[in-house]
VMD Tcl script that builds the backbone (N, CA, C; Angstrom):
set m [mol new atoms 558]
animate dup $m
set s [atomselect $m all]
$s set {name element resname resid chain x y z} {
  {N N UNK 1 A 3.976 229.556 32.104}
  {CA C UNK 1 A 3.057 228.533 31.683}
  {C C UNK 1 A 2.848 228.624 30.176}
  {N N UNK 2 A 2.814 227.468 29.529}
  {CA C UNK 2 A 2.638 227.454 28.084}
  {C C UNK 2 A 1.172 227.511 27.723}
  {N N UNK 3 A 0.902 228.229 26.645}
  {CA C UNK 3 A -0.455 228.280 26.127}
  {C C UNK 3 A -0.726 227.012 25.343}
  {N N UNK 4 A -1.927 226.471 25.407}
  {CA C UNK 4 A -2.254 225.311 24.588}
  {C C UNK 4 A -2.234 225.694 23.105}
  {N N UNK 5 A -1.911 224.744 22.295}
  {CA C UNK 5 A -1.870 224.942 20.851}
  {C C UNK 5 A -3.293 225.177 20.357}
  {N N UNK 6 A -3.495 226.230 19.558}
  {CA C UNK 6 A -4.850 226.465 19.025}
  {C C UNK 6 A -5.337 225.252 18.239}
  {N N UNK 7 A -6.602 224.957 18.340}
  {CA C UNK 7 A -7.158 223.768 17.698}
  {C C UNK 7 A -7.008 223.811 16.177}
  {N N UNK 8 A -6.917 224.982 15.598}
  {CA C UNK 8 A -6.774 225.069 14.141}
  {C C UNK 8 A -5.379 224.637 13.682}
  {N N UNK 9 A -4.389 224.648 14.558}
  {CA C UNK 9 A -3.027 224.266 14.183}
  {C C UNK 9 A -2.724 222.804 14.503}
  {N N UNK 10 A -3.549 222.156 15.256}
  {CA C UNK 10 A -3.304 220.754 15.620}
  {C C UNK 10 A -3.271 219.832 14.403}
  {N N UNK 11 A -4.223 219.933 13.461}
  {CA C UNK 11 A -4.150 219.055 12.283}
  {C C UNK 11 A -2.897 219.301 11.440}
  {N N UNK 12 A -2.468 220.555 11.359}
  {CA C UNK 12 A -1.259 220.861 10.581}
  {C C UNK 12 A -0.046 220.231 11.252}
  {N N UNK 13 A 0.026 220.329 12.554}
  {CA C UNK 13 A 1.132 219.726 13.293}
  {C C UNK 13 A 1.101 218.207 13.150}
  {N N UNK 14 A -0.086 217.627 13.237}
  {CA C UNK 14 A -0.205 216.178 13.073}
  {C C UNK 14 A 0.218 215.760 11.664}
  {N N UNK 15 A -0.140 216.540 10.662}
  {CA C UNK 15 A 0.254 216.227 9.283}
  {C C UNK 15 A 1.759 216.298 9.124}
  {N N UNK 16 A 2.374 217.298 9.700}
  {CA C UNK 16 A 3.834 217.416 9.621}
  {C C UNK 16 A 4.523 216.254 10.325}
  {N N UNK 17 A 3.991 215.847 11.454}
  {CA C UNK 17 A 4.562 214.695 12.155}
  {C C UNK 17 A 4.407 213.418 11.330}
  {N N UNK 18 A 3.257 213.246 10.686}
  {CA C UNK 18 A 3.043 212.064 9.840}
  {C C UNK 18 A 4.001 212.067 8.657}
  {N N UNK 19 A 4.210 213.225 8.053}
  {CA C UNK 19 A 5.147 213.315 6.932}
  {C C UNK 19 A 6.580 213.040 7.393}
  {N N UNK 20 A 6.938 213.512 8.566}
  {CA C UNK 20 A 8.277 213.233 9.097}
  {C C UNK 20 A 8.452 211.746 9.362}
  {N N UNK 21 A 7.420 211.096 9.884}
  {CA C UNK 21 A 7.469 209.652 10.113}
  {C C UNK 21 A 7.625 208.900 8.802}
  {N N UNK 22 A 6.865 209.303 7.796}
  {CA C UNK 22 A 6.972 208.652 6.488}
  {C C UNK 22 A 8.358 208.855 5.895}
  {N N UNK 23 A 8.892 210.039 6.020}
  {CA C UNK 23 A 10.236 210.313 5.506}
  {C C UNK 23 A 11.294 209.499 6.215}
  {N N UNK 24 A 11.186 209.373 7.521}
  {CA C UNK 24 A 12.176 208.577 8.257}
  {C C UNK 24 A 12.045 207.098 7.935}
  {N N UNK 25 A 10.832 206.618 7.683}
  {CA C UNK 25 A 10.660 205.215 7.288}
  {C C UNK 25 A 11.298 204.980 5.927}
  {N N UNK 26 A 11.126 205.923 5.008}
  {CA C UNK 26 A 11.717 205.764 3.683}
  {C C UNK 26 A 13.240 205.810 3.764}
  {N N UNK 27 A 13.787 206.689 4.560}
  {CA C UNK 27 A 15.241 206.755 4.704}
  {C C UNK 27 A 15.792 205.464 5.285}
  {N N UNK 28 A 15.030 204.801 6.109}
  {CA C UNK 28 A 15.463 203.521 6.672}
  {C C UNK 28 A 15.496 202.420 5.630}
  {N N UNK 29 A 14.741 202.549 4.558}
  {CA C UNK 29 A 14.697 201.531 3.508}
  {C C UNK 29 A 15.879 201.673 2.563}
  {N N UNK 30 A 16.217 202.866 2.169}
  {CA C UNK 30 A 17.182 203.084 1.103}
  {C C UNK 30 A 18.547 202.435 1.337}
  {N N UNK 31 A 19.209 202.583 2.476}
  {CA C UNK 31 A 20.523 201.997 2.611}
  {C C UNK 31 A 20.509 200.470 2.554}
  {N N UNK 32 A 19.492 199.841 3.088}
  {CA C UNK 32 A 19.457 198.381 3.105}
  {C C UNK 32 A 19.262 197.796 1.714}
  {N N UNK 33 A 18.647 198.538 0.822}
  {CA C UNK 33 A 18.373 198.031 -0.503}
  {C C UNK 33 A 19.561 198.177 -1.448}
  {N N UNK 34 A 20.648 198.798 -0.991}
  {CA C UNK 34 A 21.745 199.132 -1.875}
  {C C UNK 34 A 22.676 197.966 -2.173}
  {N N UNK 35 A 22.724 196.949 -1.369}
  {CA C UNK 35 A 23.691 195.870 -1.557}
  {C C UNK 35 A 23.068 194.663 -2.251}
  {N N UNK 36 A 23.917 193.988 -3.034}
  {CA C UNK 36 A 23.479 192.748 -3.679}
  {C C UNK 36 A 23.201 191.713 -2.594}
  {N N UNK 37 A 22.169 190.914 -2.805}
  {CA C UNK 37 A 21.863 189.831 -1.877}
  {C C UNK 37 A 21.808 188.531 -2.630}
  {N N UNK 38 A 22.283 187.479 -1.992}
  {CA C UNK 38 A 22.220 186.153 -2.582}
  {C C UNK 38 A 20.757 185.724 -2.623}
  {N N UNK 39 A 20.257 185.377 -3.822}
  {CA C UNK 39 A 18.868 184.945 -3.945}
  {C C UNK 39 A 18.760 183.484 -4.348}
  {N N UNK 40 A 19.882 182.853 -4.650}
  {CA C UNK 40 A 19.833 181.442 -5.017}
  {C C UNK 40 A 21.223 180.877 -5.198}
  {N N UNK 41 A 21.303 179.567 -5.179}
  {CA C UNK 41 A 22.586 178.903 -5.390}
  {C C UNK 41 A 22.349 177.506 -5.940}
  {N N UNK 42 A 23.394 176.974 -6.565}
  {CA C UNK 42 A 23.355 175.606 -7.039}
  {C C UNK 42 A 24.683 174.972 -6.660}
  {N N UNK 43 A 24.685 174.047 -5.704}
  {CA C UNK 43 A 23.528 173.505 -4.994}
  {C C UNK 43 A 22.985 174.498 -3.969}
  {N N UNK 44 A 21.752 174.285 -3.596}
  {CA C UNK 44 A 21.077 175.134 -2.627}
  {C C UNK 44 A 21.643 174.884 -1.228}
  {N N UNK 45 A 21.719 175.947 -0.443}
  {CA C UNK 45 A 22.241 175.857 0.924}
  {C C UNK 45 A 21.496 174.793 1.729}
  {N N UNK 46 A 22.267 173.910 2.376}
  {CA C UNK 46 A 21.698 172.910 3.270}
  {C C UNK 46 A 21.204 171.643 2.603}
  {N N UNK 47 A 21.338 171.519 1.283}
  {CA C UNK 47 A 20.820 170.344 0.595}
  {C C UNK 47 A 21.865 169.231 0.528}
  {N N UNK 48 A 21.382 168.051 0.185}
  {CA C UNK 48 A 22.248 166.903 -0.051}
  {C C UNK 48 A 22.164 166.556 -1.528}
  {N N UNK 49 A 23.337 166.382 -2.143}
  {CA C UNK 49 A 23.410 166.005 -3.548}
  {C C UNK 49 A 24.091 164.647 -3.643}
  {N N UNK 50 A 23.791 163.933 -4.711}
  {CA C UNK 50 A 24.352 162.589 -4.876}
  {C C UNK 50 A 25.841 162.653 -5.202}
  {N N UNK 51 A 26.197 163.502 -6.165}
  {CA C UNK 51 A 27.590 163.624 -6.583}
  {C C UNK 51 A 27.969 165.095 -6.678}
  {N N UNK 52 A 29.267 165.331 -6.636}
  {CA C UNK 52 A 29.784 166.686 -6.759}
  {C C UNK 52 A 29.792 167.079 -8.232}
  {N N UNK 53 A 29.186 168.196 -8.556}
  {CA C UNK 53 A 29.159 168.691 -9.932}
  {C C UNK 53 A 30.514 169.293 -10.290}
  {N N UNK 54 A 30.661 169.704 -11.536}
  {CA C UNK 54 A 31.916 170.317 -11.948}
  {C C UNK 54 A 31.978 171.803 -11.607}
  {N N UNK 55 A 30.862 172.372 -11.119}
  {CA C UNK 55 A 30.865 173.783 -10.730}
  {C C UNK 55 A 29.754 174.061 -9.724}
  {N N UNK 56 A 29.893 175.190 -9.057}
  {CA C UNK 56 A 28.847 175.723 -8.190}
  {C C UNK 56 A 28.524 177.115 -8.718}
  {N N UNK 57 A 27.290 177.576 -8.480}
  {CA C UNK 57 A 26.935 178.926 -8.907}
  {C C UNK 57 A 26.149 179.632 -7.818}
  {N N UNK 58 A 26.317 180.932 -7.790}
  {CA C UNK 58 A 25.629 181.811 -6.849}
  {C C UNK 58 A 24.888 182.863 -7.656}
  {N N UNK 59 A 23.626 183.096 -7.325}
  {CA C UNK 59 A 22.826 184.082 -8.035}
  {C C UNK 59 A 22.464 185.209 -7.083}
  {N N UNK 60 A 22.795 186.428 -7.487}
  {CA C UNK 60 A 22.536 187.610 -6.668}
  {C C UNK 60 A 21.416 188.437 -7.294}
  {N N UNK 61 A 20.750 189.243 -6.477}
  {CA C UNK 61 A 19.620 190.048 -6.912}
  {C C UNK 61 A 19.994 191.208 -7.809}
  {N N UNK 62 A 21.270 191.485 -7.966}
  {CA C UNK 62 A 21.745 192.525 -8.873}
  {C C UNK 62 A 23.126 192.123 -9.357}
  {N N UNK 63 A 23.621 192.819 -10.355}
  {CA C UNK 63 A 24.944 192.509 -10.897}
  {C C UNK 63 A 26.016 192.720 -9.827}
  {N N UNK 64 A 27.027 191.884 -9.870}
  {CA C UNK 64 A 28.185 192.024 -8.984}
  {C C UNK 64 A 29.423 192.182 -9.851}
  {N N UNK 65 A 30.516 192.641 -9.234}
  {CA C UNK 65 A 31.727 192.864 -10.013}
  {C C UNK 65 A 32.932 192.274 -9.295}
  {N N UNK 66 A 34.057 192.320 -9.974}
  {CA C UNK 66 A 35.318 191.811 -9.412}
  {C C UNK 66 A 35.843 192.796 -8.382}
  {N N UNK 67 A 36.626 192.362 -7.465}
  {CA C UNK 67 A 37.076 190.986 -7.307}
  {C C UNK 67 A 36.018 190.119 -6.626}
  {N N UNK 68 A 35.964 188.885 -7.056}
  {CA C UNK 68 A 35.069 187.906 -6.445}
  {C C UNK 68 A 35.913 186.726 -6.004}
  {N N UNK 69 A 35.526 186.135 -4.893}
  {CA C UNK 69 A 36.236 184.958 -4.401}
  {C C UNK 69 A 35.225 183.923 -3.938}
  {N N UNK 70 A 35.440 182.686 -4.350}
  {CA C UNK 70 A 34.611 181.568 -3.907}
  {C C UNK 70 A 35.562 180.467 -3.480}
  {N N UNK 71 A 35.428 180.039 -2.222}
  {CA C UNK 71 A 36.267 178.961 -1.691}
  {C C UNK 71 A 35.344 177.819 -1.285}
  {N N UNK 72 A 35.580 176.635 -1.863}
  {CA C UNK 72 A 34.777 175.465 -1.555}
  {C C UNK 72 A 35.704 174.435 -0.915}
  {N N UNK 73 A 35.334 173.986 0.281}
  {CA C UNK 73 A 36.146 173.015 1.021}
  {C C UNK 73 A 35.339 171.751 1.281}
  {N N UNK 74 A 36.004 170.606 1.181}
  {CA C UNK 74 A 35.344 169.340 1.493}
  {C C UNK 74 A 35.378 169.103 2.995}
  {N N UNK 75 A 34.897 167.948 3.433}
  {CA C UNK 75 A 34.799 167.642 4.860}
  {C C UNK 75 A 36.162 167.629 5.549}
  {N N UNK 76 A 37.227 167.319 4.793}
  {CA C UNK 76 A 38.577 167.289 5.360}
  {C C UNK 76 A 39.213 168.672 5.381}
  {N N UNK 77 A 38.538 169.674 4.820}
  {CA C UNK 77 A 39.075 171.028 4.791}
  {C C UNK 77 A 39.912 171.319 3.557}
  {N N UNK 78 A 39.929 170.407 2.601}
  {CA C UNK 78 A 40.692 170.589 1.372}
  {C C UNK 78 A 39.893 171.444 0.390}
  {N N UNK 79 A 40.544 172.460 -0.170}
  {CA C UNK 79 A 39.875 173.304 -1.146}
  {C C UNK 79 A 39.699 172.544 -2.452}
  {N N UNK 80 A 38.503 172.638 -3.031}
  {CA C UNK 80 A 38.197 171.910 -4.256}
  {C C UNK 80 A 37.827 172.834 -5.423}
  {N N UNK 81 A 37.931 174.148 -5.236}
  {CA C UNK 81 A 37.661 175.048 -6.355}
  {C C UNK 81 A 38.880 175.060 -7.280}
  {N N UNK 82 A 38.621 175.386 -8.548}
  {CA C UNK 82 A 39.682 175.373 -9.557}
  {C C UNK 82 A 39.714 176.719 -10.273}
  {N N UNK 83 A 40.671 177.558 -9.939}
  {CA C UNK 83 A 40.804 178.844 -10.621}
  {C C UNK 83 A 39.918 179.917 -10.027}
  {N N UNK 84 A 39.815 180.997 -10.777}
  {CA C UNK 84 A 39.017 182.140 -10.345}
  {C C UNK 84 A 37.573 181.984 -10.791}
  {N N UNK 85 A 36.634 182.528 -10.025}
  {CA C UNK 85 A 35.229 182.451 -10.434}
  {C C UNK 85 A 34.969 183.344 -11.643}
  {N N UNK 86 A 33.933 183.009 -12.400}
  {CA C UNK 86 A 33.501 183.866 -13.507}
  {C C UNK 86 A 32.234 184.593 -13.082}
  {N N UNK 87 A 32.087 185.808 -13.576}
  {CA C UNK 87 A 30.937 186.646 -13.228}
  {C C UNK 87 A 30.184 186.980 -14.508}
  {N N UNK 88 A 28.885 186.736 -14.479}
  {CA C UNK 88 A 28.011 187.099 -15.587}
  {C C UNK 88 A 26.807 187.824 -15.004}
  {N N UNK 89 A 26.901 189.147 -14.901}
  {CA C UNK 89 A 25.827 189.929 -14.288}
  {C C UNK 89 A 25.725 189.617 -12.808}
  {N N UNK 90 A 24.627 188.982 -12.414}
  {CA C UNK 90 A 24.414 188.622 -11.016}
  {C C UNK 90 A 24.724 187.166 -10.716}
  {N N UNK 91 A 25.342 186.444 -11.661}
  {CA C UNK 91 A 25.647 185.025 -11.457}
  {C C UNK 91 A 27.157 184.829 -11.378}
  {N N UNK 92 A 27.595 184.204 -10.300}
  {CA C UNK 92 A 29.007 183.894 -10.091}
  {C C UNK 92 A 29.143 182.381 -10.142}
  {N N UNK 93 A 30.045 181.892 -10.997}
  {CA C UNK 93 A 30.243 180.450 -11.166}
  {C C UNK 93 A 31.683 180.110 -10.835}
  {N N UNK 94 A 31.871 179.052 -10.061}
  {CA C UNK 94 A 33.207 178.566 -9.685}
  {C C UNK 94 A 33.334 177.113 -10.132}
  {N N UNK 95 A 34.381 176.824 -10.886}
  {CA C UNK 95 A 34.652 175.457 -11.316}
  {C C UNK 95 A 35.218 174.670 -10.137}
  {N N UNK 96 A 34.916 173.382 -10.096}
  {CA C UNK 96 A 35.388 172.524 -9.014}
  {C C UNK 96 A 36.281 171.423 -9.566}
  {N N UNK 97 A 37.181 170.970 -8.725}
  {CA C UNK 97 A 37.999 169.800 -9.030}
  {C C UNK 97 A 38.027 168.957 -7.767}
  {N N UNK 98 A 38.638 167.834 -7.800}
  {CA C UNK 98 A 38.724 167.005 -6.604}
  {C C UNK 98 A 37.957 165.720 -6.783}
  {N N UNK 99 A 37.941 164.942 -5.741}
  {CA C UNK 99 A 37.372 163.599 -5.823}
  {C C UNK 99 A 35.869 163.566 -5.639}
  {N N UNK 100 A 35.308 164.574 -5.037}
  {CA C UNK 100 A 33.878 164.557 -4.758}
  {C C UNK 100 A 33.542 163.591 -3.639}
  {N N UNK 101 A 34.472 163.468 -2.700}
  {CA C UNK 101 A 34.292 162.546 -1.582}
  {C C UNK 101 A 33.027 162.874 -0.806}
  {N N UNK 102 A 32.360 161.843 -0.294}
  {CA C UNK 102 A 31.157 162.093 0.510}
  {C C UNK 102 A 31.486 162.932 1.741}
  {N N UNK 103 A 30.521 163.724 2.151}
  {CA C UNK 103 A 30.680 164.539 3.348}
  {C C UNK 103 A 30.123 165.933 3.129}
  {N N UNK 104 A 30.278 166.762 4.161}
  {CA C UNK 104 A 29.761 168.121 4.095}
  {C C UNK 104 A 30.788 169.047 3.461}
  {N N UNK 105 A 30.309 169.900 2.562}
  {CA C UNK 105 A 31.137 170.894 1.887}
  {C C UNK 105 A 30.710 172.280 2.345}
  {N N UNK 106 A 31.693 173.160 2.445}
  {CA C UNK 106 A 31.439 174.546 2.836}
  {C C UNK 106 A 31.834 175.455 1.675}
  {N N UNK 107 A 30.981 176.389 1.347}
  {CA C UNK 107 A 31.229 177.343 0.271}
  {C C UNK 107 A 31.219 178.733 0.889}
  {N N UNK 108 A 32.363 179.399 0.870}
  {CA C UNK 108 A 32.472 180.785 1.340}
  {C C UNK 108 A 32.603 181.687 0.128}
  {N N UNK 109 A 31.907 182.816 0.131}
  {CA C UNK 109 A 31.996 183.729 -1.007}
  {C C UNK 109 A 32.180 185.160 -0.545}
  {N N UNK 110 A 32.787 185.936 -1.442}
  {CA C UNK 110 A 32.942 187.378 -1.255}
  {C C UNK 110 A 32.876 187.998 -2.632}
  {N N UNK 111 A 31.901 188.877 -2.844}
  {CA C UNK 111 A 31.740 189.573 -4.113}
  {C C UNK 111 A 31.608 191.059 -3.818}
  {N N UNK 112 A 31.645 191.859 -4.867}
  {CA C UNK 112 A 31.493 193.299 -4.716}
  {C C UNK 112 A 30.163 193.711 -5.327}
  {N N UNK 113 A 29.332 194.357 -4.525}
  {CA C UNK 113 A 28.031 194.845 -4.958}
  {C C UNK 113 A 28.213 195.997 -5.947}
  {N N UNK 114 A 27.176 196.292 -6.735}
  {CA C UNK 114 A 27.239 197.410 -7.683}
  {C C UNK 114 A 27.609 198.725 -7.011}
  {N N UNK 115 A 27.237 198.889 -5.740}
  {CA C UNK 115 A 27.547 200.138 -5.051}
  {C C UNK 115 A 28.953 200.128 -4.445}
  {N N UNK 116 A 29.724 199.062 -4.693}
  {CA C UNK 116 A 31.108 199.008 -4.237}
  {C C UNK 116 A 31.322 198.331 -2.900}
  {N N UNK 117 A 30.253 197.928 -2.236}
  {CA C UNK 117 A 30.390 197.289 -0.930}
  {C C UNK 117 A 30.597 195.786 -1.069}
  {N N UNK 118 A 31.465 195.218 -0.226}
  {CA C UNK 118 A 31.655 193.759 -0.267}
  {C C UNK 118 A 30.451 193.034 0.331}
  {N N UNK 119 A 30.133 191.901 -0.259}
  {CA C UNK 119 A 29.049 191.046 0.224}
  {C C UNK 119 A 29.658 189.673 0.453}
  {N N UNK 120 A 29.503 189.153 1.668}
  {CA C UNK 120 A 30.095 187.859 2.007}
  {C C UNK 120 A 29.036 186.927 2.568}
  {N N UNK 121 A 29.345 185.645 2.530}
  {CA C UNK 121 A 28.429 184.668 3.105}
  {C C UNK 121 A 29.012 183.274 3.037}
  {N N UNK 122 A 28.267 182.352 3.606}
  {CA C UNK 122 A 28.696 180.955 3.637}
  {C C UNK 122 A 27.490 180.057 3.410}
  {N N UNK 123 A 27.691 179.009 2.619}
  {CA C UNK 123 A 26.679 177.996 2.375}
  {C C UNK 123 A 27.289 176.639 2.676}
  {N N UNK 124 A 26.438 175.681 2.967}
  {CA C UNK 124 A 26.913 174.309 3.124}
  {C C UNK 124 A 26.023 173.387 2.306}
  {N N UNK 125 A 26.607 172.289 1.840}
  {CA C UNK 125 A 25.851 171.240 1.175}
  {C C UNK 125 A 26.573 169.934 1.452}
  {N N UNK 126 A 25.879 168.844 1.287}
  {CA C UNK 126 A 26.445 167.526 1.568}
  {C C UNK 126 A 26.446 166.690 0.304}
  {N N UNK 127 A 27.549 165.988 0.077}
  {CA C UNK 127 A 27.643 165.023 -1.018}
  {C C UNK 127 A 27.454 163.650 -0.391}
  {N N UNK 128 A 26.447 162.915 -0.886}
  {CA C UNK 128 A 26.135 161.616 -0.280}
  {C C UNK 128 A 27.024 160.495 -0.794}
  {N N UNK 129 A 27.575 160.632 -1.979}
  {CA C UNK 129 A 28.498 159.621 -2.497}
  {C C UNK 129 A 28.484 159.569 -3.995}
  {N N UNK 130 A 29.536 158.990 -4.573}
  {CA C UNK 130 A 29.632 158.888 -6.023}
  {C C UNK 130 A 30.785 159.704 -6.541}
  {N N UNK 131 A 31.167 159.441 -7.762}
  {CA C UNK 131 A 32.287 160.138 -8.391}
  {C C UNK 131 A 31.809 161.444 -9.005}
  {N N UNK 132 A 32.723 162.393 -9.155}
  {CA C UNK 132 A 32.335 163.646 -9.792}
  {C C UNK 132 A 31.997 163.419 -11.255}
  {N N UNK 133 A 31.084 164.182 -11.759}
  {CA C UNK 133 A 30.754 164.122 -13.166}
  {C C UNK 133 A 30.544 165.529 -13.666}
  {N N UNK 134 A 30.234 165.698 -14.929}
  {CA C UNK 134 A 30.125 167.034 -15.487}
  {C C UNK 134 A 28.679 167.464 -15.574}
  {N N UNK 135 A 28.504 168.771 -15.637}
  {CA C UNK 135 A 27.177 169.345 -15.840}
  {C C UNK 135 A 26.399 169.497 -14.558}
  {N N UNK 136 A 25.416 170.371 -14.628}
  {CA C UNK 136 A 24.582 170.645 -13.462}
  {C C UNK 136 A 23.754 169.436 -13.065}
  {N N UNK 137 A 23.497 168.523 -13.998}
  {CA C UNK 137 A 22.712 167.342 -13.689}
  {C C UNK 137 A 23.402 166.436 -12.695}
  {N N UNK 138 A 24.706 166.648 -12.474}
  {CA C UNK 138 A 25.436 165.826 -11.525}
  {C C UNK 138 A 24.968 166.051 -10.102}
  {N N UNK 139 A 24.207 167.078 -9.882}
  {CA C UNK 139 A 23.729 167.360 -8.531}
  {C C UNK 139 A 22.621 166.405 -8.124}
  {N N UNK 140 A 22.167 165.588 -9.045}
  {CA C UNK 140 A 21.108 164.641 -8.726}
  {C C UNK 140 A 19.734 165.227 -8.944}
  {N N UNK 141 A 19.671 166.488 -9.334}
  {CA C UNK 141 A 18.402 167.158 -9.610}
  {C C UNK 141 A 18.705 168.365 -10.474}
  {N N UNK 142 A 17.677 168.931 -11.010}
  {CA C UNK 142 A 17.865 170.152 -11.775}
  {C C UNK 142 A 18.370 171.221 -10.838}
  {N N UNK 143 A 19.346 172.037 -11.274}
  {CA C UNK 143 A 19.841 173.092 -10.385}
  {C C UNK 143 A 18.684 173.957 -9.923}
  {N N UNK 144 A 18.702 174.279 -8.670}
  {CA C UNK 144 A 17.606 175.084 -8.151}
  {C C UNK 144 A 18.136 176.378 -7.583}
  {N N UNK 145 A 17.288 177.338 -7.601}
  {CA C UNK 145 A 17.581 178.592 -6.944}
  {C C UNK 145 A 16.474 178.828 -5.948}
  {N N UNK 146 A 16.863 179.228 -4.760}
  {CA C UNK 146 A 15.858 179.504 -3.739}
  {C C UNK 146 A 15.028 180.684 -4.208}
  {N N UNK 147 A 13.745 180.605 -4.022}
  {CA C UNK 147 A 12.918 181.732 -4.417}
  {C C UNK 147 A 13.168 182.883 -3.468}
  {N N UNK 148 A 12.993 184.084 -3.979}
  {CA C UNK 148 A 13.219 185.258 -3.157}
  {C C UNK 148 A 12.305 185.259 -1.941}
  {N N UNK 149 A 11.083 184.750 -2.096}
  {CA C UNK 149 A 10.160 184.724 -0.963}
  {C C UNK 149 A 10.633 183.746 0.105}
  {N N UNK 150 A 11.209 182.593 -0.314}
  {CA C UNK 150 A 11.676 181.613 0.662}
  {C C UNK 150 A 12.866 182.121 1.451}
  {N N UNK 151 A 13.773 182.839 0.781}
  {CA C UNK 151 A 14.992 183.255 1.441}
  {C C UNK 151 A 14.872 184.629 2.075}
  {N N UNK 152 A 13.752 185.305 1.852}
  {CA C UNK 152 A 13.633 186.664 2.352}
  {C C UNK 152 A 14.490 187.614 1.539}
  {N N UNK 153 A 14.927 187.199 0.369}
  {CA C UNK 153 A 15.850 187.966 -0.435}
  {C C UNK 153 A 15.202 189.032 -1.282}
  {N N UNK 154 A 13.920 189.003 -1.499}
  {CA C UNK 154 A 13.309 190.002 -2.347}
  {C C UNK 154 A 13.206 191.323 -1.598}
  {N N UNK 155 A 13.196 192.395 -2.366}
  {CA C UNK 155 A 13.076 193.717 -1.771}
  {C C UNK 155 A 11.783 193.814 -0.961}
  {N N UNK 156 A 10.676 193.346 -1.547}
  {CA C UNK 156 A 9.386 193.418 -0.856}
  {C C UNK 156 A 9.407 192.591 0.422}
  {N N UNK 157 A 10.028 191.397 0.363}
  {CA C UNK 157 A 10.089 190.545 1.542}
  {C C UNK 157 A 10.857 191.184 2.685}
  {N N UNK 158 A 11.898 191.944 2.345}
  {CA C UNK 158 A 12.712 192.581 3.380}
  {C C UNK 158 A 12.096 193.872 3.894}
  {N N UNK 159 A 11.368 194.593 3.018}
  {CA C UNK 159 A 10.939 195.940 3.391}
  {C C UNK 159 A 9.450 196.200 3.226}
  {N N UNK 160 A 8.661 195.167 2.992}
  {CA C UNK 160 A 7.237 195.353 2.745}
  {C C UNK 160 A 6.523 196.103 3.855}
  {N N UNK 161 A 6.800 195.731 5.088}
  {CA C UNK 161 A 6.126 196.387 6.219}
  {C C UNK 161 A 6.491 197.865 6.291}
  {N N UNK 162 A 7.745 198.193 6.026}
  {CA C UNK 162 A 8.164 199.598 6.057}
  {C C UNK 162 A 7.497 200.390 4.936}
  {N N UNK 163 A 7.371 199.787 3.765}
  {CA C UNK 163 A 6.746 200.474 2.638}
  {C C UNK 163 A 5.276 200.739 2.942}
  {N N UNK 164 A 4.583 199.744 3.480}
  {CA C UNK 164 A 3.170 199.921 3.826}
  {C C UNK 164 A 3.024 201.007 4.891}
  {N N UNK 165 A 3.882 200.986 5.903}
  {CA C UNK 165 A 3.833 202.005 6.957}
  {C C UNK 165 A 4.079 203.391 6.383}
  {N N UNK 166 A 5.071 203.525 5.514}
  {CA C UNK 166 A 5.364 204.823 4.908}
  {C C UNK 166 A 4.184 205.295 4.061}
  {N N UNK 167 A 3.570 204.387 3.306}
  {CA C UNK 167 A 2.409 204.759 2.498}
  {C C UNK 167 A 1.240 205.221 3.347}
  {N N UNK 168 A 0.962 204.483 4.417}
  {CA C UNK 168 A -0.123 204.882 5.317}
  {C C UNK 168 A 0.154 206.227 5.975}
  {N N UNK 169 A 1.406 206.436 6.358}
  {CA C UNK 169 A 1.761 207.712 6.985}
  {C C UNK 169 A 1.594 208.869 5.994}
  {N N UNK 170 A 1.956 208.639 4.734}
  {CA C UNK 170 A 1.779 209.688 3.723}
  {C C UNK 170 A 0.303 209.998 3.492}
  {N N UNK 171 A -0.518 208.966 3.404}
  {CA C UNK 171 A -1.962 209.178 3.204}
  {C C UNK 171 A -2.555 209.904 4.408}
  {N N UNK 172 A -2.192 209.453 5.595}
  {CA C UNK 172 A -2.711 210.108 6.806}
  {C C UNK 172 A -2.240 211.546 6.888}
  {N N UNK 173 A -0.984 211.780 6.548}
  {CA C UNK 173 A -0.456 213.144 6.580}
  {C C UNK 173 A -1.162 214.050 5.592}
  {N N UNK 174 A -1.389 213.551 4.395}
  {CA C UNK 174 A -2.096 214.356 3.390}
  {C C UNK 174 A -3.521 214.660 3.845}
  {N N UNK 175 A -4.182 213.648 4.423}
  {CA C UNK 175 A -5.547 213.847 4.918}
  {C C UNK 175 A -5.570 214.890 6.037}
  {N N UNK 176 A -4.665 214.752 6.984}
  {CA C UNK 176 A -4.644 215.699 8.096}
  {C C UNK 176 A -4.266 217.102 7.645}
  {N N UNK 177 A -3.387 217.204 6.685}
  {CA C UNK 177 A -3.026 218.510 6.152}
  {C C UNK 177 A -4.231 219.162 5.482}
  {N N UNK 178 A -4.965 218.371 4.722}
  {CA C UNK 178 A -6.166 218.903 4.061}
  {C C UNK 178 A -7.197 219.348 5.095}
  {N N UNK 179 A -7.411 218.536 6.129}
  {CA C UNK 179 A -8.361 218.905 7.188}
  {C C UNK 179 A -7.889 220.181 7.869}
  {N N UNK 180 A -6.610 220.284 8.122}
  {CA C UNK 180 A -6.067 221.493 8.762}
  {C C UNK 180 A -6.240 222.732 7.912}
  {N N UNK 181 A -6.027 222.602 6.627}
  {CA C UNK 181 A -6.192 223.748 5.742}
  {C C UNK 181 A -7.651 224.151 5.626}
  {N N UNK 182 A -8.542 223.157 5.629}
  {CA C UNK 182 A -9.972 223.463 5.583}
  {C C UNK 182 A -10.402 224.167 6.864}
  {N N UNK 183 A -9.884 223.741 8.008}
  {CA C UNK 183 A -10.265 224.351 9.294}
  {C C UNK 183 A -9.825 225.802 9.324}
  {N N UNK 184 A -8.697 226.119 8.697}
  {CA C UNK 184 A -8.218 227.504 8.659}
  {C C UNK 184 A -9.134 228.393 7.823}
  {N N UNK 185 A -9.677 227.831 6.750}
  {CA C UNK 185 A -10.470 228.642 5.833}
  {C C UNK 185 A -11.843 228.986 6.404}
  {N N UNK 186 A -12.299 228.301 7.446}
  {CA C UNK 186 A -13.630 228.580 8.016}
  {C C UNK 186 A -13.585 229.671 9.002}
}
mol reanalyze $m
mol bondsrecalc $m
mol representation Tube
mol addrep $m
C-alpha cells in the first residue's frame, strides 16, 4: 500500500506540474511560429476585380527566399504569368501577361520560408471584364492586403490562447512553489 503524499510536498508537486504544463504549452508554440505565412495579397483572395492588372503580389509575415514559384491560370486553364517572380523581403511579385479575359483566376504559390521550409497555397480571384492595363490601380481599387487579424495570420491570432495559458500556468506554478516553500519553513 502506498503512503499518502505529505501535505507539505503537495504544493511543490503542484508547482512542478504547473511548470511542466507551461513548458509544454510553450514548446507547442515554437514550431508553428517558424514558417512564413501569407498575410495579404493583391488582389485579395476571393475578390472580384474589374480588369486584370499587370502583376499580382503576395505579402508574407517574414522574409522569404528563392526558389519561389507563382502560377496564375485563367478560367480556361491558360497560364498568364510572365517570367520568374521577384522577391523583396516578404513580398513576392509576379508579372502577368495575357488578355485578362473575364472569369475566375487561380494563383498557386510556393516560396521558401526563412527557416528553409516550403510554404504553399492557392488563391482565387475573378475578373469581371475589361482589357488589361498597367499598375495596381487596374484592379479597380487600391491594392489591399488582408489584415493579420482577418486572416488569422498574426502570431497573436494563431497562438494567443496558448500564450495566455502558458502565462497563467507560470504564475500559478510560481505561487504554488512559494506556498510550498513557506509551508516547509514552518
